[in-house]
C-alpha positions as CSV (number, residue, x, y, z in Angstrom):
1,X,5.5,-19.7,8.7
2,X,7.1,-16.3,9.5
3,X,9.0,-15.6,12.6
4,X,8.0,-12.5,14.5
5,X,11.2,-10.7,13.6
6,X,10.4,-11.2,9.9
7,X,7.0,-9.6,10.0
8,X,7.2,-6.3,8.1
9,X,5.8,-2.9,9.0
10,X,5.2,-0.3,6.3
11,X,3.8,3.2,5.9
12,X,1.5,4.0,2.9
13,X,0.6,7.4,1.5
14,X,-1.5,8.6,-1.4
15,X,0.4,11.9,-1.4
16,X,-2.4,13.7,0.4
17,X,-1.9,17.5,0.2
18,X,-1.1,18.7,3.8
19,X,-1.3,22.0,5.5
20,X,1.7,24.1,6.7
21,X,2.2,25.4,10.2
22,X,-0.1,28.4,9.5
23,X,-2.9,26.1,8.4
24,X,-2.6,26.8,4.7
25,X,-2.9,24.0,2.1
26,X,0.5,23.6,0.5
27,X,1.2,23.2,-3.2
28,X,1.5,19.8,-4.9
29,X,5.2,20.3,-5.2
30,X,5.5,20.9,-1.5
31,X,3.4,17.9,-0.8
32,X,5.7,15.7,-2.9
33,X,8.8,17.0,-1.1
34,X,7.0,16.4,2.3
35,X,6.4,12.7,1.3
36,X,10.1,12.3,0.5
37,X,11.1,13.9,3.9
38,X,8.7,11.5,5.7
39,X,10.2,8.5,3.9
40,X,13.7,9.6,5.0
41,X,12.5,9.7,8.7
42,X,10.8,6.3,8.2
43,X,14.1,4.9,7.0
44,X,16.0,6.4,9.8
45,X,13.6,5.1,12.5
46,X,13.5,1.5,11.2
47,X,10.3,1.3,9.2
48,X,10.5,-1.6,6.7
49,X,8.6,-0.3,3.7
50,X,7.2,2.9,2.3
51,X,4.5,2.7,-0.3
52,X,3.2,5.6,-2.4
53,X,-0.1,5.4,-4.3
54,X,-1.0,6.7,-7.8
55,X,-3.9,9.1,-8.1
56,X,-4.9,11.8,-10.6
57,X,-7.0,14.1,-8.4
58,X,-6.4,17.5,-6.9
59,X,-6.4,16.3,-3.3
60,X,-3.5,13.9,-3.9
61,X,-0.1,15.0,-5.2
62,X,1.4,11.7,-6.4
63,X,0.5,10.7,-10.0
64,X,3.9,9.1,-10.7
65,X,4.8,6.8,-7.8
66,X,8.0,5.5,-9.5
67,X,9.4,9.1,-9.8
68,X,8.8,9.8,-6.2
69,X,10.3,6.5,-5.2
70,X,13.4,7.2,-7.3
71,X,13.9,10.4,-5.3
72,X,13.4,8.5,-2.0
73,X,15.8,5.8,-3.2
74,X,18.7,8.2,-3.5
75,X,18.1,9.7,0.0
76,X,17.6,6.4,2.0
77,X,19.6,3.3,2.8
78,X,17.4,0.4,4.0
79,X,13.7,1.0,3.5
80,X,11.9,-0.9,0.8
81,X,10.2,1.2,-1.9
82,X,6.8,0.2,-3.2
83,X,3.8,1.6,-5.0
84,X,0.5,1.4,-3.3
85,X,-0.9,0.9,-6.0
86,X,0.3,1.2,-9.5
87,X,-2.9,1.4,-11.7
88,X,-1.8,-1.2,-14.2
89,X,-5.1,-1.1,-16.2
90,X,-4.4,2.4,-17.5
91,X,-0.6,2.0,-17.8
92,X,1.7,-0.1,-20.0
93,X,3.1,-3.2,-18.4
94,X,6.4,-2.8,-20.3
95,X,6.9,0.8,-19.0
96,X,5.8,-0.2,-15.5
97,X,8.5,-2.9,-15.5
98,X,11.2,-0.6,-16.8
99,X,10.4,2.2,-14.4
100,X,10.5,-0.1,-11.4
101,X,13.6,-1.9,-12.6
102,X,15.2,1.5,-12.7
103,X,14.1,2.3,-9.1
104,X,15.4,-1.1,-8.1
105,X,18.8,-0.2,-9.6
106,X,18.9,3.2,-7.8
107,X,18.0,1.7,-4.5
108,X,20.3,-1.4,-4.7
109,X,17.4,-3.9,-4.9
110,X,14.8,-2.3,-2.6
111,X,12.0,-1.8,-5.2
112,X,8.6,-3.6,-5.0
113,X,5.6,-3.3,-7.3
114,X,2.0,-3.4,-6.1
115,X,-0.4,-3.7,-8.9
116,X,-4.1,-2.9,-8.8
117,X,-7.0,-1.5,-10.7
118,X,-7.2,1.5,-8.4
119,X,-10.0,2.7,-6.2
120,X,-10.6,5.7,-8.5
121,X,-11.2,5.8,-12.3
122,X,-9.7,9.2,-13.3
123,X,-6.8,7.6,-15.0
124,X,-8.9,5.8,-17.6
125,X,-10.2,8.8,-19.6
126,X,-7.0,10.7,-18.9
127,X,-4.9,8.1,-20.8
128,X,-7.6,7.2,-23.3
129,X,-9.0,4.0,-22.0
130,X,-12.7,3.0,-22.1
131,X,-14.2,2.0,-18.8
132,X,-16.2,-0.7,-20.7
133,X,-12.8,-2.5,-21.0
134,X,-12.2,-2.4,-17.2
135,X,-12.0,-6.1,-16.8
136,X,-10.1,-7.1,-19.9
137,X,-7.5,-4.3,-19.4
138,X,-6.4,-5.7,-16.1
139,X,-6.7,-9.3,-17.1
140,X,-4.4,-8.9,-20.2
141,X,-2.0,-6.5,-18.6
142,X,-1.3,-8.5,-15.5
143,X,-0.7,-11.6,-17.6
144,X,1.8,-9.7,-19.7
145,X,3.5,-8.2,-16.6
146,X,3.8,-11.7,-15.1
147,X,5.7,-12.7,-18.2
148,X,8.0,-9.7,-18.1
149,X,9.1,-10.5,-14.6
150,X,11.0,-13.5,-15.9
151,X,13.3,-10.9,-17.6
152,X,13.5,-13.0,-20.8
153,X,12.4,-12.2,-24.3
154,X,8.6,-12.1,-24.4
155,X,6.1,-13.1,-27.0
156,X,2.6,-11.9,-26.2
157,X,-0.6,-11.0,-28.0
158,X,-3.8,-9.4,-26.7
159,X,-6.4,-6.8,-27.5
160,X,-5.3,-3.8,-25.3
161,X,-1.9,-3.0,-26.7
162,X,0.5,-4.0,-29.5
163,X,1.7,-7.6,-29.7
164,X,5.2,-8.4,-28.7
165,X,7.4,-10.9,-30.6
166,X,10.6,-12.1,-28.8
167,X,10.8,-8.7,-27.2
168,X,13.6,-8.2,-24.7
169,X,13.0,-5.5,-22.1
170,X,15.6,-3.4,-20.3
171,X,17.0,-2.7,-17.7
172,X,17.4,-6.0,-16.0
173,X,17.4,-6.2,-12.2
174,X,20.4,-7.5,-10.3
175,X,18.2,-10.1,-8.5
176,X,16.5,-11.3,-11.6
177,X,13.0,-10.6,-10.4
178,X,10.9,-7.7,-9.0
179,X,8.9,-8.6,-5.9
180,X,5.3,-8.1,-6.9
181,X,2.1,-7.6,-4.9
182,X,-1.5,-7.2,-5.9
183,X,-3.7,-4.9,-3.9
184,X,-7.2,-6.4,-3.4
185,X,-10.3,-4.7,-1.9
186,X,-12.4,-7.8,-1.3
187,X,-13.1,-9.6,-4.6
188,X,-12.7,-13.4,-4.4
189,X,-11.8,-13.4,-8.1
190,X,-9.0,-11.0,-7.5
191,X,-7.7,-13.1,-4.7
192,X,-7.7,-16.2,-6.9
193,X,-6.0,-14.3,-9.7
194,X,-3.2,-13.2,-7.4
195,X,-2.6,-16.8,-6.2
196,X,-2.6,-18.0,-9.8
197,X,0.3,-15.7,-10.8
198,X,2.2,-16.4,-7.5
199,X,2.1,-12.7,-6.4
200,X,1.9,-11.5,-2.8
201,X,-1.6,-10.5,-1.7
202,X,-2.2,-7.1,-0.1
203,X,-5.6,-6.6,1.4
204,X,-7.0,-3.1,1.5
205,X,-9.1,-2.9,4.6
206,X,-10.5,0.5,5.2
207,X,-13.5,-0.2,7.4
208,X,-15.1,-2.8,9.6
209,X,-13.5,-5.4,11.8
210,X,-10.3,-6.8,10.1
211,X,-11.2,-10.4,11.0
212,X,-13.9,-10.4,8.3
213,X,-11.1,-10.7,5.8
214,X,-9.8,-14.0,7.2
215,X,-11.8,-16.0,4.5
216,X,-9.9,-14.2,1.8
217,X,-6.6,-15.2,3.3
218,X,-7.7,-18.8,3.5
219,X,-8.9,-18.6,-0.1
220,X,-5.6,-17.2,-1.2
221,X,-3.7,-20.0,0.5
222,X,-6.0,-22.8,-0.9
223,X,-5.9,-21.3,-4.4
224,X,-2.1,-21.0,-4.3
225,X,-1.8,-24.6,-3.3
226,X,-4.1,-25.7,-6.1
227,X,-2.1,-23.7,-8.7
228,X,1.1,-25.2,-7.3
229,X,2.4,-21.9,-6.2
230,X,3.8,-21.1,-2.7
231,X,1.3,-19.2,-0.4
232,X,3.4,-16.1,0.1
233,X,3.0,-13.8,3.1
234,X,-0.2,-11.8,3.0
235,X,-0.2,-8.1,3.8
236,X,-2.9,-5.7,5.0
237,X,-3.1,-1.9,4.8
238,X,-5.5,0.3,6.8
239,X,-5.8,4.0,7.6
240,X,-4.7,5.5,10.9
241,X,-2.8,8.2,12.7
242,X,-0.5,8.4,15.7
243,X,0.2,11.2,18.1
244,X,1.5,11.3,21.7
245,X,-1.9,10.7,23.2
246,X,-5.2,9.1,22.0
247,X,-7.1,12.4,22.2
248,X,-4.4,14.3,20.4
249,X,-4.4,11.8,17.5
250,X,-8.2,11.9,17.2
251,X,-8.4,15.6,17.2
252,X,-5.6,16.0,14.7
253,X,-7.1,13.6,12.2
254,X,-10.9,13.7,12.6
255,X,-11.8,16.8,10.7
256,X,-9.5,16.0,7.8
257,X,-10.3,12.3,7.6
258,X,-14.1,13.1,7.7
259,X,-13.7,15.7,4.9
260,X,-11.8,13.3,2.7
261,X,-14.2,10.4,3.3
262,X,-17.3,12.5,2.8
263,X,-15.8,13.9,-0.4
264,X,-15.2,10.4,-1.8
265,X,-18.4,9.1,-0.3
266,X,-20.5,11.7,-2.1
267,X,-19.6,10.1,-5.4
268,X,-20.3,6.6,-4.1
269,X,-23.5,7.0,-2.2
270,X,-22.1,6.9,1.3
271,X,-23.7,8.9,4.1
272,X,-21.5,11.6,5.8
273,X,-19.4,10.2,8.6
274,X,-20.4,11.0,12.1
275,X,-18.2,11.4,15.1
276,X,-19.7,8.2,16.6
277,X,-18.9,6.2,13.5
278,X,-15.4,7.5,13.6
279,X,-15.0,6.6,17.2
280,X,-16.5,3.1,16.6
281,X,-14.0,2.4,13.8
282,X,-11.1,3.6,15.9
283,X,-12.2,1.3,18.7
284,X,-13.6,-1.8,16.9
285,X,-12.9,-1.4,13.2
286,X,-10.0,-0.7,10.9
287,X,-8.9,2.8,11.9
288,X,-5.6,2.6,13.8
289,X,-5.7,5.9,15.6
290,X,-4.2,6.9,19.0
291,X,-1.1,6.9,21.0
292,X,1.8,4.5,20.2
293,X,0.6,2.1,22.8
294,X,-3.0,2.1,21.6
295,X,-2.1,1.7,17.9
296,X,0.5,-1.0,18.7
297,X,-2.0,-3.1,20.7
298,X,-4.5,-2.9,17.8
299,X,-1.9,-3.8,15.2
300,X,-0.7,-6.7,17.2
301,X,-4.2,-8.0,17.6
302,X,-4.8,-7.8,13.8
303,X,-1.6,-9.6,13.1
304,X,-2.3,-12.4,15.5
305,X,-5.9,-12.7,14.4
306,X,-5.2,-12.9,10.7
307,X,-1.7,-14.3,10.7
308,X,-0.4,-11.7,8.2
309,X,3.2,-11.1,7.4
310,X,3.1,-7.4,6.7
311,X,1.1,-4.5,8.1
312,X,1.0,-1.1,6.4
313,X,-0.4,2.0,8.0
314,X,-2.0,4.6,5.7
315,X,-0.7,7.5,7.8
316,X,-2.0,10.4,5.7
317,X,-5.8,11.0,5.8
318,X,-6.5,14.3,4.3
319,X,-5.0,17.7,4.9
320,X,-3.3,17.0,8.3
321,X,-0.4,19.4,9.0
322,X,3.1,18.4,7.7
323,X,4.5,18.6,11.2
324,X,1.9,16.3,12.7
325,X,2.5,13.8,9.8
326,X,6.2,13.8,10.4
327,X,5.7,13.2,14.1
328,X,3.3,10.3,13.3
329,X,6.0,8.7,11.1
330,X,8.6,9.1,13.9
331,X,6.3,7.5,16.5
332,X,5.5,4.6,14.2
333,X,9.1,3.8,13.7
334,X,10.5,4.4,17.1
335,X,7.6,3.3,19.3
336,X,4.8,1.5,17.6
337,X,6.9,-1.1,15.7
338,X,9.0,-2.1,18.7
339,X,5.9,-2.3,20.9
340,X,4.1,-4.6,18.4
341,X,7.1,-6.9,18.3
342,X,7.2,-7.0,22.1
343,X,3.5,-7.8,22.4
344,X,3.8,-10.6,19.8
345,X,6.9,-12.0,21.5
346,X,5.0,-12.2,24.8
347,X,2.5,-14.6,23.1
348,X,4.6,-17.6,22.0
349,X,1.8,-19.1,20.0
350,X,1.9,-16.1,17.7
351,X,5.4,-16.9,16.7
352,X,4.1,-19.6,14.4
353,X,0.7,-18.0,13.6
354,X,2.0,-15.4,11.1
355,X,1.8,-16.9,7.6
């Protein structure tokens, strides 16, 4: 069980390219610097974690999460630094470990790895991988990464990279182990795999009522028990946006969120998002949009319903202005997080509900 004070609150970004105060889309370089600035504000306002995702598309600026996290590490003091996610299938597990161990050193032990197969596939042809090997790439590489986390010489053999024989990997971490999550979008097999390796589970919930994911949390806990591993705290990340009022938040985000969703949906057979669908998701689904009070109530309800130990808000949804994004980060740290803790504290039974 996790006490209320130990529940973590994070902010996630895919490095969406924002607009400046004149409404112009900024460069990728400016977008990366904006992400660092937002992480600094998050650190100063008490946010627990910042996670940056890996993408290889023109609408997202971050293709190398560890490099951005290293920059954030040297400009912050307390906030934990995670990927969200690292696309392990198209990367090398040894290099992923080395890069995150380096971020861990620069941040005095604040680095976390979140592994995943990614929601986009651009990295596979970019780095010379065949999509026909989609399953075996992740299966083999997560098994190797699991061995590397012991920080001892590794002997490993597979089909997707060169074999290792008594290979020692550097640098080592001060703690002796990197905290590792696996991002899961709703596959029972992925949940069971995460439990098998003893990694934390992060549920990517981008639509529909969050309570529909309760069976996945139960499956994770049962599988962890069967494998003899502890059922670690489960996290959930979902999109949203915060402004001073509900109406302002919706008006700031809708146009950009719709454009982003429709652009992605066009490749996946989704129909264009209507304003009614947007409003329904904001009210009943997994869009956390509104004033600090509105968003805090909704986050508290999700935490109490699912018993999660970490909630991450994906606070960038398209080309929202940099100023509005920075304000959203400030409100999340100074108002939303304290309000959620207050709401949960007023319900004593929730103190033992979080897993």
